[in-house]
C-alpha positions, 0 to 999 in steps of 0.5 A, spaced: 606 412 383 599 409 381 593 410 386 587 407 383 584 409 390 582 415 387 578 412 382 573 409 387 569 414 389 568 416 382 565 409 380 558 411 380 559 417 375 563 412 371 557 407 371 552 412 369 556 415 363 557 407 361 549 407 361 549 413 356 555 410 352 550 403 351 544 408 350 548 411 344 551 404 341 544 401 342 540 406 338 545 407 333 545 400 332 538 400 331 538 406 326 544 403 322 540 396 321 534 400 319 538 404 314 542 398 312 536 394 310 533 400 306 539 401 303 541 394 301 534 393 298 535 400 294 542 397 292 539 391 289 533 394 286 533 394 278 530 401 278 537 405 277 536 411 280 535 407 287 541 403 286 545 409 284 543 413 290 545 406 295 552 406 291 553 413 293 551 413 300 555 407 301 561 410 298 560 416 301 559 414 308 565 408 308 570 413 304 570 419 309 572 419 317 566 418 322 569 424 326 568 428 320 560 426 319 559 427 326 562 434 326 557 435 320 551 433 323 552 437 330 556 443 327 554 443 320 546 442 320 545 448 325 547 452 319 541 450 315 536 451 321 537 444 323 539 443 331 540 437 334 542 435 341 549 432 342 546 426 344 541 425 338 547 428 333 551 422 336 546 417 335 544 420 328 552 420 325 553 413 328 547 410 325 548 413 319 555 411 318 553 404 321 548 403 315 553 403 310 557 398 313 551 394 315 548 394 308 554 391 305 554 386 310 547 384 308 548 384 301 553 379 302 548 375 306 543 376 300 548 374 295 550 367 299 542 365 298 541 360 292 538 364 286 533 358 286 529 360 292 528 367 289 526 363 282 521 358 286 518 364 290 516 367 283 514 361 280 509 361 286 506 368 284 509 371 290 511 379 289 518 381 289 517 385 296 513 379 299 519 375 297 524 380 300 520 381 306 519 373 308 524 369 304 530 373 302 532 378 308 530 373 314 535 369 311 540 374 310 540 377 317 541 370 320 547 369 316 550 376 317 549 376 325 556 375 326 558 381 322 553 385 324 555 383 331 562 386 329 559 392 327 555 393 334 562 392 338 565 397 333 559 402 334 560 401 342 567 403 341 566 409 336 561 412 341 567 415 345 567 420 339 561 423 342 565 426 347 568 431 342 561 434 342 560 434 349 556 428 350 557 426 358 559 418 356 564 414 359 570 417 355 568 424 356 567 423 364 573 419 365 577 425 361 574 430 366 575 426 372 582 424 370 584 432 369 581 434 375 585 429 379 591 429 375 590 421 374 590 420 367 593 413 367 588 410 373 582 413 369 584 411 362 585 404 364 579 404 368 575 407 362 578 401 358 576 396 363 569 398 362 569 398 355 572 391 355 566 389 360 561 392 355 564 389 349 564 382 352 557 383 354 555 385 347 559 379 344 556 374 349 549 376 347 550 376 340 553 369 340 547 367 344 543 370 339 547 367 333 546 360 337 538 361 337 538 363 330 542 357 328 538 352 332 531 355 329 534 353 322 535 346 324 
């Protein structure tokens, strides 16, 4: 017999854990955006070593499991003298992984921009970095918002992997209370509801951002 009254007294702890989950997701997204922009600029660069490095980065990060990457950051780096806290290791692993996907998203956005804009800017004497910073990348970001939004929701859900390196986020906290009270269905359903609520908020905010960006373009 299910008894959700068991969950009630643990709601404050689950809310606190949800804040940690959001912090991981948001910080990972910021890191992923920064890395994604850097990697896509390298990928489209005419300097071959940079483009090859970007290709290798994207190929490696997209072709290996996120869990393996997280374990490499948290358990592997201490072997070479780099020790990170579970929280920082989780943000780094998720952000580095997201950077590969966001780079490909942005590359698609850049390819959707007419080549004439680049040629027109060059004819005005603008340098390549200036063209990218002021003309190409802002437009690429605008058209890539829906896909980046999907990636942010994926990051939010993937943050549950941080529980495997002892981060007290929503999944780990739910699992601990479920084991203590032998109420696995109740706590896991509650955790699913919390995740659903957070992803719904993310979706709502991103749609607002997309709407504002589309309005500013008109």
